[in-house]
N, C-alpha and C positions, 0 to 999 in steps of 0.2 A: 826109215823106221816104218814098220807096218802100221795099219790103222789100229790094230789091237794094241800095239805098244803105245801109240799116242793116247788112246782111250785110258789105258792104265795110268799113264803119267798125269792126265787131267784129273783122274779120280783121287789121287793122293791127297790134295788139300781138303776134299770133303771127308775123307776117312779120318784125317787128323782132327778136323773140327768135331766130328761126332764121337771121336775117341776121348774127348775131354771129359773129366768127371762132371757129373750133373751139378755138383756144388759150385763149379766155376761159373755156371750160367746163372745161378741164383743171385739175387740182389742182396748185398750185405747191408746191414743197418749202419748208417753213417754215424761215426762217433761225434759227440758234441764238440770236441775240440777241433773238428774239421768244418764246423759251421762258420758262416759269415752272415752277420745279422744286420738287417736294415731296420732302424728304429723310427716308427711313425707316430706322430701325434695326430690322432684320428681326425679331429676337427680342423686341422691346419694343412691336411695333405691334398685331398681332391674331393670335389663335390660331384658325386655320381647320381644323386637323387634329390632334385630341388623340392620335391613334395614334403620333405621333412625340414625345410628351412624355416623354422619358427624363430622369430626375433633374431634373425641373422643380420649382422652388421660388420662388414669387412673393414670398415674404417675405425671401428672401436677395437683396440688390441685386447680388451678383456671380455669381448662378446663372442658368441658363436660365429664362425666364418663359413660354415656349411659343409665342411669335410665329413665324410661318412664311410660306412663299410662298403657300400656300393662303389664309391670312388676308389677304394683300395683294390676291390675286385677288378675294376676296369684298368688298373695300372699294374697288375701282377706281372705281365710280360715285361714292362719297363723295369721293374725291380729285378726280375730274373736275368734280363739281358746284362745287367751290371755284375752278375755273378753271385748275387746274394742267395743264400740257401735257407734262410729263416727270416721271419718278420716279427718284430716285437711291437705290440700295440699298447698305447696308453690305455687306462681303464675304460671299458665300454659300458660299465654299469650305470644304471639310472642315477642322475645327479640332481642336486638342488639347482635352482635358477642361477645361471652364471657359471656353472661348473663345466665350461667348455673343455677343460683339461682332463676331467674325469676323476679328480681326487676328492670331490665333495659328495660322497656317495649317499643316496637316499634309499636305494634298494639294491642289495648285493646280488639279486637273482633276476634282474630285469635289464634289458638293453636300453640304454638312453635313447629316447625317441629321436633326438637329433642325428643319431648315428645309424638308425634303421631298426631292423627287427631281429629276432632270434633266427629266423630263416636266413636273413642276410649273413649272419655270423656263421651259420652252418655252411652256407654256400662258399663263403670266403675260405674256410678251412678245407672244404672239399676240393675247391679249385686250386688252392695252394698245394695240397697233397698231390693232385694230378700233375703238377709241375715239379714234384719232388722237393717242395719247400715246406718248412715247418712254421707253425704259428705259436708265438709266445704271448701270453696275455698278462697284462699288469694286474697284480692282485694286492689289495690294501687290507691289512688285518689290524692296523693300529688305531684307526679312527673312522668316524663317519663325517657327514657334512655338518655344518654349523647348526642347522635347524632341524636335525633329524627328529622324527616323530617319537622315537624311543625315549627321548629326553623327557617327554611328558607322559610317558606310559608307566604307571605304578608297577606293573608286572615286570618291568625291566629296570627297576630302580637300581639294582646292583650291577648293571651291565657296564657302567662307566666308573672311571676313577673320579675322585673329588676334583672339582673344577679349580685347577691351579696351574699357573704357567711353569715352564721348566726354568728354574732359577739357577741351577748349577749344572752346566753342560758337561762337567767332568764327573758327575755323580750318576752312577748307573740307575739308582732308584728314581732319581729325578727324570732321567731320560725315559724310563719305562712307565712312569705314573703321571707325569705332567702332560698338559694339553699343548701339543705342538702347534704353534701359531694360532692358538685358541680353538683348535679343532677338538671336538669331544673325544676323549681318549677311552677306548674300549678296555675293559678289564678281562683279559683272556683267562684269568684264573676262575672266573665265574662259570660254572658248568654249562649253563644254557647259552651264554654268549660264546663260549668256546666251541660248543657243538654247532651253533649257527654258522660260525666261520668255517668250520670243517665241512659242513653240509654245502655251503656256498662254493667252496673250492671243488668239491666233488661234482656239483651241479654242472659246471662249465666243461669239465672233462667228459662227463657222461653224455651231455647234450650236444656238444659241438666237436668233440674229439681233438681238442687242442693238444699241443705237444709239450708245453712248459708254462711256468709262471715266472715272471719277474716280480720279486717280492719287494714292495715299497717299505721304506722306513724300518728296516730289519732291527736295528739296534734299539728301537723304541718299544720292542715287544720282547717279553722274556724268552730266554733260550728254551725253556721247558716246553713252551707252546710250539716253537719251531720244530722241536724234535718230534712231537706228535704229528704235526702238520706234514712233515716230510715223509714219515712212515705211511700216513694216510693216503696222500695223493699218489705216491709211488706204488701203492698196492692196487691202484685203479687202472694204471696204464704203464706198460713196460717202457723203460728208457725215458720216463717223464723227467723233465729238466727243471731245476730250480736255480734261478739267477737272483742273488740277493743284492740289495742296495744297502751298504753300510758306509755312510758318508763320513769317512775318517781317513787320515793320512798315515796312520800307524799300522803297518802290515801285521804286526803282532796282535793288535786288537781285532782286526778284520778276520784273521785266521782262526780266532777262537770260535767264530760262528760256523766255521766249516765242520766242527764236531757235532753240530746239530743235525746234519744230514742235508744241508743246503749245498748244492753241487759247486756253485760258482758265485763269484762276486764281481761287481764292476770295480775295476782297479783304479781307485782315485789317486793313490800315490803316483802311478805312472801317468795318469791324466795331467796332474799338476806339472810334472817334469816335461812332458811332451809339449805343453803349451809354452813353457819357458824356453825349451831348446829349439823348437822349430818355427816359432812365430817371427824369428829374425835370423839372418845368417851369422856365421862366425861364432857359433856356440858349440861347445864340446858336446858330443853325443854320449860321453862317458856316464853322466848321471842316470841315463835310461838303463844302462847295463847294471848300475848299482841297484836300481829298483828290482831288476830281475834276480840278482843274486840274493837279495833279501826275501823275495817271493819264494825262491827255490829253498831257502832255509826254513821258512815258516809254514808254507802250505803243503798239504798232502799231495795235491795235484795242481801246481801253478799253471799248467798248460790250459786249464779250464777257465782261467780268469778272463772276464770281459774287458777288453781294452778299447778305449774310445778317445776321440779328440774333443768332442763337445756333446752336449745334451740339452734337454729342455729346462734344466735348472741353472745352467751356467752361460756366461758370455760365449758366443760362438767363436771358434778359432779364427774365422775370417776377420772379426772385429779386432782380435789381438794383433793380427798381422798388419791391418790398416793403421792401428794406433802406433805401430812402429815403422810406418811409411814403407811397407813392403807389399809386393804383389801377392794377393791371396792365393791365386792359382799355383804359382811357383812354390810357395811355402806349403800349401796343402799337398802337393805332389811329394815333397820331401817327407812330410809327416805320415802320409798314407803308405809310402814305401816302407817305412819302418813298421807301421801298424800291421801290415799284411805279411811281413816276413819275420817278425819277432814272435816269441811264444805268446799264446793267448788267443781268444776268440774276438776277431775284429767286429766292433759295433759302430755302424755309421749312421749318424742322425740325419733324418731326411733333410735335403737341401744342401748338405755338405758337398754333394756331387756337382752342385752349381755354384759353389763358393758363396752360399747365402750369408748375408751379413745379419748381425743381431747383437744387441747389448744385453742388459739385464732383463730378466723375466718381466713382462711378456714379450719384449722386443725380440727375444731369441726364438719366438714361436710364430713367425710370420707365415702367411699363406704361401704354399709351394708354387713355384713358377715353372711350368713345363716347357716354356717357349724361350729357352736360353741356349747358349753355346754348349755343345755336348762334349767338348774336349776333355774335361775333367772326368765325366762319368765313363768315357771310353778308357781313360787311364785306369780308373777303378776296375773296370771290366777286365783289362789286361792283367792287372795285379791278381784279380780273383782267379783267372784261368791258370796263371802260374802257380798260385798257392794250391789250387785244386789238383794240379797235375803231379806235384812233387811232395811226397809225404814228409820229407825232411823239414819242410816249412811249417808243418803242423805238429809233428811229434819228435822232431830231431832235437838233440841237445843244442845248446846255444853258447857259443864261445866268442869272445872278442879277440881279434887278432891284431888290430891296429887302432890307435886312437891318438891323433895329433891334431890340435886345432879343431877344425870342424869336420875333418875327414875321419871316418871310422870304417872298419871292415870286420864283419862277423862271419862265423862259420856255423852251419847247421848240418848235422849228419844223422842219418837213420836209414836202416834197411839197405846198407851198402850204397847209399846215395849221399852225395856231398854237394851242398849249395854254399856259395859265397855271396854275401850281401855287402855291397860297398855303397856308402853314402857320403857325398861331399857336401856338407852343410856350410861351406865357406863361400865367400864372395869372389873367389878366384879359383882357377884350375889347380888341382892338387894331384899328387902322386904318392901312392903307397907301395913300398917294395916289401914283399913278403917272402921269407925263406921257404924253399920247397918242403922243408921238414914239417911245416905246420899245415901244409895242404897235401901235396903228393909230388913225387918225382916223375918227370917226363910225361906230364899231362897238359891239358889245355882247359882254360876257363871260357865257356861259351856264354856270352851275354844274351839275356832273354828280353830285356826291355829296350836296349839301345843297339842290339846286334853287335856288341863289342866282342872282341876275341883276344884273349891273353894267353900266350903259350909260355911254358917254363923255359927260361934261358939262363944258362950259367948258374943253375941252382936257385933261381928266384923267379917270382912272378911280379911284374911291374904293372900295377893298376893305375891308370890315369883317367880322371873324370873332370869334365868341365864344371864350372861353378854351379852350385845348387842343382845337382843332378844325382840320380841313384841308378845303380845297376844290380841285377840279380844274375849271378853266374851259376852255371851247372858244370861240375867237373867232368871232363870227358877225355877220351884217348886223344892224343895228338893227331891232327889231320896232316896228311902228307901224301906222297905218291901212293896210290892204291894199286899195287902191282897185280893183285888178284883180279881186280876189275879190268885193268888194262889187258891182262892176259886173255880174259874171256872175250873182250871186244876184238882183239886180234885173232883169236882162235876161231871165232864164228865164221868169218869170210874164208879162212884157210880151209876149214872143214867143208864149207859149202863148195869151194872150188874143187876140193878133192872128190866130193860126191859127184859133181858134174863130169870130172875127168874119168872117174870109174864107170859112170853110167854110159859115157861115150864109147869107152873101150868095150863095154859089154855089148853095145849095139853093133860095133864093128866086127865082133867075133860071131855074130848071129848069121 
């Protein structure tokens, strides 16, 4: 081949690249259902600035432990390496003494001094965005701290409901008007109180460019307020996300709040079932699928629900496993495998990646330890990379193909992509035989976690898993003898020999 021919051949890939439409090179906005959220309790995560350690006592579970915004900035790469795309922070607003958790707010438009400054918050958001990560801030609209100055301000006499506890938890008026755990309950129907909360919500968006709010105690605030709140904040930033906390196990009740404009809710019904199913082996995974079917029936978009194993209000998953004399790491791998492959937005509470133990509040809020074995967080990173690569795991339909004992197999399909998720939640090796009609004929399942491979044989797929393990399969064409590749390999030396022979003959005739 002439030099000119070789040049033209090399030019082809460049021409093809630049022939792509400009839109293909543009970065698309990531849909919220594709997010993976890491949930941080600011005070208990990482101390990055000791200058703000006022009255810090790490031995007192109800005192400040020194975690701050600078500490989160310093660990952004740690969080990103596990595959997380968003970080949810507990409230950073100024709190009354002892409010290490952030929920005893004294000023809705100031950063708590223990956590740093407004500039620290701006820097956190900026550096997270540089890493293509989003920041979700916890927002409290229901109450203030116990000793808030407004309680003694005559100009704000109508900002609170009458001081009375919630006496009937099944009565909506009681839920919205009573003082939750004695915290002064704001009356969102009061025009000035209402406007203040809307202004505070706008302040953090405009000042720091955050990407979403996690809304605390949603069911204790009237739906009418949330409707206005949702319209207000979403007018300030495109694709702004609202994740609501409605602590209730009835999906019909939770779904009613979806009509207010809140995008998503933490899925407490699934949380309860996951704790029961995965904290010990030999439990059927079927109840988890039942939750999905109910979610599918009641929610407009069940794919946006926030799914989780533990949080700052509940006993940690590790404690549940220990109480049942199980190895937490093994049990967490099983639970996380489901969390990352089932519909919903995975939310992982800080410390879960090291199997952190913890009982009731505040024991479930221990200081993070970064000097531990990294096997589990590497497993989380692998799950995240698989979830990120295959759209069927974030937007595909969800179908149970097999459920016997502790073994279950699910199928997710989207965009001509099919994924098979197999979980053996039993204490012995299990086998699931699936007819090719429910998957595909003459194909192969390629394992992505354990590098397993299952080819269709005699009209069936035989999936075998060791005890307490999971596998995520991608449906592919069967691998076999690649005759085209072999032909090329054979043809190259033949053509080269022919070229040498022809060249020699040409020289002999000269």
